[in-house]
N, C-alpha and C positions, 0 to 999 in steps of 0.2 A: 927390754924394748920390743915393740911390735915389729916383726920382720917386714921389710919393704922390698918390693920387687918391681921390675919393669917388663912390660910386654909391648908388642906392636899393636895388637888388636885384642880387646877383652870383650867377649860375648857373654851377656848375662842371660842365662836360660838355655837349656838343652832340649827344647822341643823341636818340631820340624823346621821352624824359621831359623832358630839359632844354629842348629846343626848344619843346615844347608848353607848358611852364610859362612860358617867356620870352614866347611869343606872347600867351598869356592875360594875363599881367601887364602887358605893354606896352599891349595894347588896353584893359585895365581901368584905366589911369591910375595905375600904380604908380610913375611917375617914370622915371628912367634905369635901364633894365634892360640888363645886360651879361652876355654868355655867354663863358666861356673854354673853348677846345677845343684839346687838345694836338696832335691830328691836323691835317693841312693842309686837310682838308675837313670840313664839318659833316655830320651825319647818322647817325653811329654805325655799329653793326654792319650795318644794312640796306644801307649803301653797297656792300658786297661780297656781298650775297645776291641773285644775279641771278635767282633763281627767283621765282615768284609767291607768293601767300598774304598779301600786304600790302594795305592799304586796306580797303575794305568789299565786301560781296557785290555791291552795285550798281556800285561803282567799284573793281574789283580792280586792283592795281598790283604791279610787281616791287619788290624791295628798293631799288634805286637810285632809281627813280621816287618811291617813298615818302619816301626821305631828302631828295630835292630838294624835294618838296612841303612837308615840315616846315621845312626850312631857309629856303625862300622865304617861308613864312608868318611865321616869326619875324622875318625882316628887314623884310617889308612892314608888320608891326605896329609897327615902330619900335624893336625890340630891336637892340642892337649885338652881332653875333656875331663874335668874334675867334678866328681859327684860328691854329695854330702857337704857342699860348700855354699854358704849363704852370703850374698852381697848385702851388707847392712846399711851403708850410708856413703855419702860423698865426703872426701877429704880434700878435694880440689876440683878444677874443671873437668879433668879426665882421670881422677884418682878415686878409687873406691876402697872402703874398708870391708873386710870379709872375715868370716869365721868358719872353720871346718875342723876336721879331726885333729889337725896339727895346731889348733888354737887360732887366735886373731892374726890378721895380716893386712898390709896395705899394698894395693896394686895400682900402679900408674901405667896408663896406656896412651899410645899415640891416637887411638880411636876406640870408642866404646859403642857397642851395638846392644841396645836394650831389646831383649826378646823374652820378656817376662810373662807373656801369655795373658790369659783371662780366667775368670772364675764365675761360677753361677752364684747368684744371690740366694742365700739360704732362707728358710722360713722366717727367721727373725728379722732379716732385712726387708722382707716383703710385708711385714707387719700383720701377719696372720695370727689372731689371738687364740687363746685356749691353753690347755695344759701342756706339760713338757714330757710326753711319753717317749719310750723307745719306738723305733720303727719309722722315724722321719728322716729322709735322705734328700740329697741332691743327686743328679745323675752321676757326677764324678764319684761321690761317696758310694753310691750303689755299685758302680762298675768295679771300683777298687775292692769292695767287700766281696763281690761275687767272683771276679776273675783273678784278682791278685792274692787274696788271703783265703779264698774258698769258704767264706763265712755264710752261714745260712741266714736267709731273710724270712719274712712271714709267708703266709699262704695266699693272702688276698691283698692286692695292691691297687691303689688309685694313682694315676699319673697326672700331674698338673702340667698342662701344656699340650700343644698339638703341632709342634714343628718337628724338623728332622731329628733333633736330639731327643725329643719326647718319644718318638717311635723307636729310636735306639734304646732308650730306657725300658720301653715296653718289651722289646726283644730280650733285654738282660733279665727282666723279671721272669719271663717265660723260661729262659735258659736256667734260672735258679729253681725251676719247678713250681713256681707260684702262678696264680691266675691274675690277670688284669681285670679288675672289676669295671673300670671305666677310665677314659681319658677326658679331662676337663679343660676347656679353654674359654676365656672371656670373649674371644673373637667369634664372628659368625660362621667361620669355617676353618678347616685345618690349614696349616701353613706348611704343607709338604706337597710332594708330587701327588696328583690325584690318584694315580695307580697305587701308590703306597697306602694312602688313606683308605681306599676302597678295599685293598687286600686285608688290612687290619680289621676293618669293620665286618666284611663278609666272610672271608676265609678263616680268620682267627677269632671272630665273634667278640671283638672289643668295642663296646659302645663308645661313641664320641658325644659328649655333652657340650654343645656350643652355647655361646651367650650365657655362660655359667661361671660363677665366682666361688672360690673356697672362702668361707667366712669364719671357720673355727675348726681347730683340731681337738679331738675328743679322746679321752682315755686316761686311766691312772696306771702308771707303771708301763703298760704296753698300749699302743694306739688301738682304739676300738672303732674309730670311724672319723669322717670329716663331714662337717655341715656345709652345704652348698646353697647358693641362692641363684635362681634363674633371673633373667632380665625382667620378666613380668612380676617379680616379687615373690614367687613361690620358693619355698625352702624345702630341703630334704636332707637326710643323713645317709651317707654311703658307708655301709659297714665294711671295714678293712682293718688289717693289722700292719699295713705298710703304706706310706705315701711318699711319692717321689716328686719333688719340685724341680722342674726342668726349665732350661732356657734362662732368659733374663740374665744374660751374661754381662759382666762389667770388666773392663780392662784391669789387669793387675798393675796399676800405675804408681804404686806407692814409691818405688825407687825413683821414678822420673819426677814425681811431685816433690820429693825431698831434695832433689837436685835443682829445683827451680825450673825444670823444663816446662814450657807453656803447654797446657792441655787444650784440646779442642772441645768446646762446650757440647757439641753433638755426640761425638764418639766417646768422650771422656778419656781418651787416650792421648798420647803425645801428638801435637800438631806437626805434620811432616809435609814435605813437598814430594814430587814424583820420584826423586832419588832417595826418599826416605830419610832426609836430613831433618833434624829438629832445629830449634832456634839456637841451640848451643853448638858452636863450632866443634867438629870432631865427634859429636854424639849423634848416633843414628837410632832409629827405632823400627821394628819390623815384626810382622805377624799379628797375633790376636791382641797384643797390647794396643794396637792401633785401631782395631775394629773387631769387637767381640760379637759374634765369632764366625770366622769363615772356615772352609775345609782345611785339612792338613796339607792338601796339595797346594792350595792358595798360599798358605804360610811358607811352604818350602820354596815356591816360586819367588816369593818376595825375598826370602833369604838369599837366593841366588842373585836376585836383582840388586840387592843392596851392596853386594860384594864389589860391583863395578864402581859405585860411588865411594866406597871406603878406600879402594885402591887409588882413585883419583885424588882423594884428600891426602893420603899418605905421600902422593907424588907432588903435592904442593898446590892443588887446585884451590882457587878462591872460594870461600863459603858463601852460599846464597840461600836466603830464606824463602824467596818467592813471594807471590801475591796471595792474600787470603782467598780461599775457595769456599763458598757457603751455599746452603740450600734454603729454599723457602718451603713452608708447609704446602701440601701434605707430605713433603719429603722430610725425613728425620735427620739423616746425617750423610756425609760423603767422606771417603778416605781414598787416597791422601786428601788433605784439606788445605794445602797451599800448592801453588802451581808456578812453574817456570816455563819459558818457551821451549826448552829442550826435553821436557818430561815425556816419557813414553809408557809408563806403567798404567794399565787400565784402571779406571776408578770403580769403586763399588759403593752403592748407595743403599739406604733403607727407607721404606715408606712407613708412614704412621697408620695408614688405612689401606684397604684393598683399592687398587686402581685398575681400570679396564682400558688397555691399550693407550696409556698416556704418551704424550709427546714431550720429551725433555728439551728445553731450550737453554743454551748457555750464553749469558750476556756479560759484557764488561762495559761499564759506563754507558749503558744504553745501546751498545753495539752487539748485534747477534754474531756469535762465534760459531755456533753449532746447533743442529737440530737433529733429534733422533727419536723415532717411534719405537715404543717398547710393547711387549706382549702383556699378558696378565701379570700384575704385580701384587704380591701379598706381603703383609708385615712379616718380619723375621726371615725373609727370603732375599737372597742377593739380587740387586738390580744393577747390571753392569753399564758402564759408560766408557766408550773409547777415549783415548788420549790423542787422537789424530788432529785435534783442533788447537792444541796448546801452543803451537808456533805462532798463532794469530794474536796472542795476548800482548798487552802493553806492560812490560815489566815495571813501569813507573806509574801505571794507572791504578784505578780503584779496585776493590774486591771483584772477583769473578763470581757470578751468581748462577745457580741452576734452578730452573723453575719448571713447573708443569703447567702448560698452557693448552 
């Protein structure tokens, strides 16, 4: 028979969000807190991000150091972190089947926290035609190859994308001893801090091709180049032996979907309110599975935030789904995407196109709840929105809408 066990809180995913949630819950007296991680090490994506930018301004860390810090904190708090264990499916409202080194098992929890993260869409999902040569990567595959297994890559790389993760990929290419032939984006400008884009172009000599699309991958056996098309119709072939498809993240929502947890059509992750509650009582979601993809620091803060709601549920608090929170074009999505009057977690949005100093207006049933002017907004860059207006919503009213006016 399949072994069956019970825990108080089951966290699925040992990235920054899951580890931070587990640490806070264990320290807060939530009972037995267990974390399942399918990889052989806890820490999530930061494990293979050898660059800096993690931690705080006073205590900056590299990705691996940050991952170790979070994993050690979760273990020291009393949480049980089990690596090499994959959650497979649901066997009940808060019961999961899993498999690990000891074989299959069934785990029932009083509360489940989904922290399954996100992944980049590979070349096949982006429908880029051509041959199937070696040398085609996503950022995660590249970083794991270079930083975890010390694998050699080619000597000339093209990076597809021009957002923060794209520049991190370019740094990884250079760390591996290869040259970045060009960075290519369909958009009219880079989606990163201007200083970072300027540094890459001027000090490191990396060309940025804007308004440009990759239309074909070339090569037999090993990549020999990529064909690109500019907006005016001109085409060219960039000679390279490595190409890195960056960005275009999608939430790793398979487990949530299999459990019938409603997904938000904008983020494609579980729909949650400001306490990170899903529509299923006792099931929470946190981190990049909600909004692909924010920083590791944002995910860790959400992990700490969800611990408060989980403890309240364990103490008998009534479950509330909240009112739908939606955005109108040119906004793309908002997370969290349901709202209750007590929500305090700041919202993060994405825009479809560049916006110059837009003014966000929050309405419910024609009533203005909040207005906020923003700075320059770029696609694939966070657009924050405070939650200081949530106490003004009508819990029995219609959807709350965010518009640019």
